[in-house]
N, C-alpha and C positions, 0 to 999 in steps of 0.2 A: 504493499499499500504506500504511495508516494506521500511524503511529509508536505505539509503546508510550509511555504516560506513567509515569515512575516517581515514588515518593514523594520530595519534597524534604526536605532535612535539617530543616527547621522543622517540618514536618508529622510526621516520625518522632519529634522531641523532644516535641511536643504529645501524641502517642500514649503515649509512655514515661512522660511526666508524668500523664497521667490514669490510667494503670495504677498508678503509685506512689500516687497519692491514693486509688483504690479500695483498694489493699492496705493503706494506712495505716488506712482506716475498717474494713475487714472483719476483718482479723487480731485485734484486740482482742475482736471478737464471737465470732470463732471460738473464741479462747482462753476467753472467759467461758463459753460453751457447754459446751466441754470440761471446764472446772472444775465447771459445775453437775453434768455427768454424774458426775463423779467424787464429788461431794458426796452424789448420790442413791446411789451404790454404797456409799459409806461408811454412809449411814443405813440401807441395806438389810442391811449386815453387822451393825449394832447390833441391829436388829430380830430377826435370826437369833440373836445372842447372848441377846436377851432370852428367845427360845424355849427355848434351852439351859438357861438359869437356871430357867425354869419347869419343865422336866423334871427337873431335878436336885432342885428343892423337891419334886416328887412322890415321888421315891424316897428322901429323907431327912427325913422327917417334917416337911415345910414349914419347914425350917431353912436359912439361907443358909450358903454355903461357910466354912469356918474350919479352917484346916490348922495353927493355932498359931504361923504366921509373921507377925511385925509388917508386913513389907511385902507381905503377900498382894495389897494393892491393885495393885501392878504387874502388868502383863500377862504378864511372864515367870514368874510365880509363880501366880496364879489360873487360868491356863490349863490347868494339870495337872488339878486336881480337875474341870474341866469337859470335859476332853478327850473323854470318851465320848459328850458331848451336842452336840459342836461339829463333828463330822466332821472331826476334826484329826488328821493323820495324821504330823506331826513327831515324832521321838523324842528324848527326853532324852539327852545325852552324858555318859557316866560318872557319872550320879547327880547332875549340875549342873543344877538347873532354870534357870540362866542361859544354858546353852548347849544348842542343839538342833540337829538335821539334819533334812533332807527338804524337800520341796516348799514353795514359798512361795505357792502358789496355794490359799489359805485366807482364811477371814473376819476374822482377827486383824489384817490389815494395811489400813489406809485408803491408797486408791491415790495420795492427795495428800500422804502423810507422808514427806518425805524422810529421816527419822531412823530409821524402823521397822527396816530390815534391818540397817544397819550398827551402830546403837547400842543397839537394844532387841530383838535376837535375833527380828526379824520379828514384832514386836507393836506395835499403835498404842493400845491402848484400857486405861483403868484401872476397877478394881472399887472402889466406895466402901468406905472404911474403917469407916462407920457401921455396915456389916452384920455387923461381928464385934467390935463394942464396944458397951457400954451407952450410952444416951442421956446419962447423967450423966458418963461417962468422956469422951465427945465434947465435952461442953459445956466441960469443963475444958482441952481440948487447944488449943494455939496453933498447932500445926504437926504434921507426919507425925512427926518425930523429938524431939519435946520430952521432958522427963522424965516427964510423965504417960503419954505413949504408950509409952516405953521400959519403964516399970516395970509398966504395967496389964496385968492378965491378959486374955487374949482371951476374949471372951464371945459365944458363936453368938447370932444374934438370929433369932427366929421369924418367919415372915411374917404372923402375927396382930398383931405389934407395929407393923406398918407401917399408920399411920392415914391416909396420903394416897399410895396407890399410884400415882396419876396425876401426882403432883407431887414424889416422891422419886426422884431419879436413881439409877440402879443402876450404870450403866458408861458411860463416855464417852471422848471423845478427850481427851487431856490437853494436846495442843497445838492451836493455831488452824490447822488445816491448810488451811481454805478461805477464809480472810480475813486481811488484813494486820492487824498484824504476824504473821507465821506462826510465829515464834519465841516468841510468848507462850503460856505454859502456863497451866492452870486455877486457878493462883493469882493470875492478873493480870486486871485489870479491862479489858484490851484484847483485841481479837478476837472469835472466835465457834466454837462447838463443837457437835458431834453428840452428844447424849445419848439412851440408852435408859431408860425409866423401869420401876418395878416393875410396872405393869400391861400391859408390853409394847410401849407406842408409842414412838416416836423423834421428836424434835425437834431442830431446827438453832436454837441460842439464842446471841444476842449475850451476852458477858460480864455486860453492865448489866442483862440479864433475869433473872439469876440472884440469889437472895437472898443477902444477906451471910451468912456462915457463922460459926461460933464464933470464928474467928481474924479476922473483919472483911473476909474476901476471898470471892470467888465460886467457893469450894472446896467441892464436893459431897462430898468425904471427910468434911468436920467440919460437916455441916448442924446448925445449932440444934436440940437435942433428938432428934439421931440419926435413927434409922429412924422415929421416931414425928413427925420434923419435915418440913418441905417445902422444896424448892430453888426453886420457882417459885411465882407466885402463880395 
């Protein structure tokens, strides 16, 4: 009767080592592929948001949203005037636009944004300040909360004022959710972000691909010459 040959300890260790090496090689590839899928989902979100803005413009005499709130650029604020066009089902709590309740299954969350739910009431995207200030106001601003911004009357901008619809960012991620350092916001020359432009197309851009704004940063809120200017070449 033939005897059975068992694996030796050395053979088992060799197999384990090979599996460990393969795992070390493949896991980063899988993680990168998963992040690419999330980046694509985020870009799709922004394309749908661009469509929502287009529908809003059709209903409001081709004028961009302006609710009279200086911080309308934050996703927690601009989501409400766009709600009917976003398929957005969350409900505001007790008249406070910063707090809402309902399902998180909606297009205002980037799947790679770790801060969206806990810090920003389930929103990941920001709306450019340039669409509710004049180009002259924007060119004088050095930040979102400077003296010009806080005292300037908000002025609704028309679609006709946009000279470069394929180069003026409308809404974008304000964090570098898909590239390190992920804590970098859109005032930083580090990282990269998805943006949707006035013409409706979306792009993933490294910060260095964005033109310097009025404050010298890659800040699409303060595009030089406002809505008449351009954020990319």
